[in-house]
C-alpha positions in Angstrom: 153.0 41.5 148.0 150.8 44.0 146.7 150.0 47.4 149.3 147.0 46.7 151.1 146.3 50.7 150.6 143.6 50.4 147.6 140.1 51.3 147.2 138.5 50.3 144.3 135.2 52.1 142.6 133.2 50.6 140.4 129.5 51.1 138.3 127.6 47.9 140.0 128.7 45.3 141.7 130.0 42.2 139.9 128.6 38.4 139.8 129.9 35.1 139.6 126.9 34.7 136.3 128.9 32.9 133.6 128.3 35.7 130.5 128.2 34.5 126.7 130.8 37.1 124.9 130.3 36.3 121.2 132.7 35.4 119.8 134.3 34.5 122.8 132.5 32.3 125.2 134.6 33.7 128.1 133.7 35.9 131.0 136.0 38.9 130.1 137.9 41.5 131.7 140.0 44.2 129.7 142.8 45.3 132.1 144.3 48.9 131.8 147.0 50.1 134.2 147.6 54.0 134.6 149.4 56.5 135.3 149.4 60.4 133.6 147.0 59.1 131.2 144.1 61.7 131.5 144.7 62.8 127.9 144.3 59.4 126.2 141.9 57.6 128.5 138.5 58.9 127.5 139.1 58.1 124.0 141.3 55.0 124.7 137.9 53.6 126.8 135.4 54.4 124.5 137.5 52.6 122.0 137.6 49.5 124.1 134.0 49.7 124.5 133.7 49.7 120.6 135.3 46.4 119.8 134.3 44.2 122.9 131.2 42.7 123.5 127.9 44.6 125.3 129.2 42.0 128.6 132.7 42.6 128.8 134.0 44.8 131.2 137.0 47.1 131.8 139.3 47.2 134.9 141.6 50.4 135.4 144.0 50.6 137.5 145.3 54.1 138.6 148.5 54.7 140.8 147.6 58.1 141.7 148.0 59.7 138.6 148.9 63.8 139.3 147.1 64.6 136.1 143.6 63.9 137.0 143.4 60.3 135.2 141.5 59.0 138.0 139.0 62.0 137.9 138.3 61.1 134.5 137.5 57.2 134.8 135.1 57.9 137.8 133.1 60.3 135.2 133.3 58.0 132.5 132.1 55.4 135.0 128.9 57.0 135.0 128.2 56.4 131.2 129.2 52.8 131.4 127.3 51.7 134.6 128.2 48.5 135.8 130.9 48.0 133.2 133.9 50.3 134.6 136.0 49.7 137.4 138.6 51.7 138.4 141.2 50.5 141.2 143.1 53.2 143.1 146.2 52.7 144.4 148.5 54.8 146.6 151.4 55.8 144.6 153.3 55.4 142.0 154.4 51.3 142.0 154.8 50.2 138.9 152.7 48.7 135.1 154.0 45.1 135.9 152.8 45.2 139.6 149.3 46.6 138.1 148.8 44.0 136.1 149.4 41.7 138.2 146.9 42.8 140.5 144.1 43.3 138.1 144.6 39.6 137.3 144.1 38.4 140.8 141.5 40.9 140.8 139.9 39.4 137.9 140.1 35.8 139.1 138.7 37.1 142.7 135.8 38.4 141.1 134.8 35.6 138.5 137.0 35.9 135.5 137.8 33.7 132.9 140.1 35.6 130.6 141.6 38.7 131.4 143.2 40.9 128.4 145.8 43.3 129.0 146.5 46.5 127.5 148.1 50.1 127.7 146.2 52.9 127.5 148.4 55.0 125.1 147.1 53.9 122.2 150.1 51.6 121.8 147.6 48.8 121.5 145.2 49.1 119.8 141.7 48.2 120.3 141.1 47.4 116.7 142.9 44.1 116.8 140.5 42.8 120.0 137.8 40.8 118.1 140.6 39.2 116.3 142.2 38.5 119.7 139.0 36.9 120.8 138.1 35.1 118.3 141.5 32.7 119.5 140.1 32.7 123.1 137.9 30.0 122.8 141.0 28.0 121.7 144.2 29.4 123.2 145.1 29.7 127.0 147.3 33.0 125.7 146.8 34.6 122.8 149.8 37.4 121.8 149.3 40.3 120.3 152.3 39.8 118.2 155.0 42.5 116.1 156.9 39.9 115.0 154.3 37.3 113.2 152.9 39.3 110.5 153.1 42.3 112.3 155.1 45.6 113.0 156.3 48.5 114.3 156.1 51.3 113.0 156.8 55.0 113.7 160.1 54.0 115.6 164.0 54.6 115.3 166.4 52.0 114.1 167.4 51.4 117.4 164.5 51.2 119.2 163.2 48.3 116.4 166.4 46.6 116.6 166.1 46.7 120.3 162.9 45.1 120.4 163.0 42.4 117.8 167.1 41.7 119.3 165.4 40.8 122.9 162.4 38.9 121.6 165.2 36.4 119.6 167.6 36.8 122.2 164.6 35.3 124.4 163.8 32.5 122.5 167.3 31.3 121.8 168.0 31.5 125.7 164.3 30.1 126.8 164.4 27.6 124.0 160.6 28.8 122.7 159.2 29.1 119.6 157.6 32.4 121.0 159.0 35.3 119.1 157.5 38.6 120.8 158.7 37.5 124.0 157.7 41.3 125.5 154.7 42.0 123.7 152.5 43.6 126.3 148.9 43.5 124.6 148.2 39.9 125.9 145.2 37.7 126.6 145.4 35.2 129.8 143.2 32.6 130.4 142.1 31.8 133.9 143.8 28.6 133.2 146.7 30.1 132.5 147.1 32.4 135.3 146.2 29.7 137.4 149.6 27.7 136.2 151.7 30.6 136.4 150.7 30.9 139.7 150.5 35.3 140.0 152.1 35.7 143.8 155.0 33.8 142.3 156.1 36.1 139.6 159.0 37.5 141.1 160.0 40.0 137.9 158.7 43.7 137.7 159.2 45.8 134.0 159.3 44.2 130.8 160.7 41.0 132.5 157.3 40.3 134.3 156.0 39.5 130.6 158.6 37.1 129.6 158.6 35.4 132.9 154.9 34.7 132.4 154.8 33.5 129.0 157.8 31.4 130.1 155.9 30.0 132.9 152.5 29.7 130.7 155.0 27.7 128.0 156.6 25.4 130.8 153.3 24.7 132.3 152.3 23.5 128.2 149.6 26.4 128.2 148.1 26.3 124.7 149.8 29.6 122.7 149.4 31.5 119.8 149.9 35.1 118.6 148.5 37.3 116.1 149.8 39.9 114.1 149.6 43.4 115.2 150.8 47.3 114.1 152.4 48.4 117.3 153.1 52.8 116.8 154.5 55.0 118.1 151.9 57.0 121.0 149.4 58.6 119.6 149.2 61.1 122.5 151.2 61.7 125.4 155.0 60.9 126.4 156.4 57.4 126.2 157.3 56.2 129.5 159.6 53.8 128.4 164.0 54.1 128.3 166.4 51.9 126.7 168.3 51.2 129.9 164.8 50.4 131.6 164.1 48.1 128.5 167.8 46.6 128.9 167.3 45.6 132.2 164.5 43.3 131.2 167.0 41.4 129.0 169.0 41.1 131.9 166.3 39.3 134.0 165.5 36.6 131.3 169.2 35.2 132.8 167.1 35.0 136.4 163.9 33.4 135.0 166.2 31.1 132.9 167.6 30.3 136.4 164.6 29.7 138.0 164.1 26.7 136.2 167.2 25.1 137.5 167.1 26.2 140.7 163.6 24.6 140.8 165.2 21.2 140.1 168.2 21.7 142.6 165.3 22.1 145.2 163.6 19.0 143.5 166.9 16.9 143.9 167.5 18.0 147.1 164.3 17.1 148.6 164.6 14.3 146.9 167.6 12.8 148.2 166.4 14.0 151.9 163.3 11.8 151.6 165.4 8.8 149.9 168.6 9.0 152.9 166.6 9.7 156.8 
């Protein structure tokens, strides 16, 4: 499923000991995929550490960025010893697989909650404390642009795309979740277990929808807190309209996934009854 050509570098060993993380009692790992984020990463890491409990950790997943992003992380590791880690991957494999791999890494190393963030400052670290206040009560906490939040510094077309996509998902998937495509999410270990990370088959923005839908179908407790989603403060956005629209087409695949699973169960039942 994932590339086996992987190296990880960290500021120290991670133990399975449970930490107390006020106001969130769960052992927290912040997951940050990167590709050519050298301009953003230093200030971003500093800002995240300024908004998480002292026992929380950050994992950067870098896809061999040619701009030297990984080297910047390695320098920061000396500053944040035993708190900052990096997974080095060979070649660009995409943000979706980076997030999924980081979630599995977090589970393997005993973390209780994983907070997914982008390093381009579109996910402002100042909202982390608010997210953590909900982490003990909910399995999934969504940083929502559509429940009391907003998107700023974006064109009318991009705003329509984002809001239209979420409305489309709400109608098709018959769920009250509003911001389906938000990538600023906290996932509990329990939620990730019932979602079954290896079973995620979509990529791009679609995997955000698939994960939320599986959590919803599994009756996980889900909430949304308002965030303001700005345009990138630094660097160049890697999102395209075509890439975004492809995710909308995948919603039908996600919807049919449930139907297909039902058909398979019906066939198995029939074979059992008439054998």
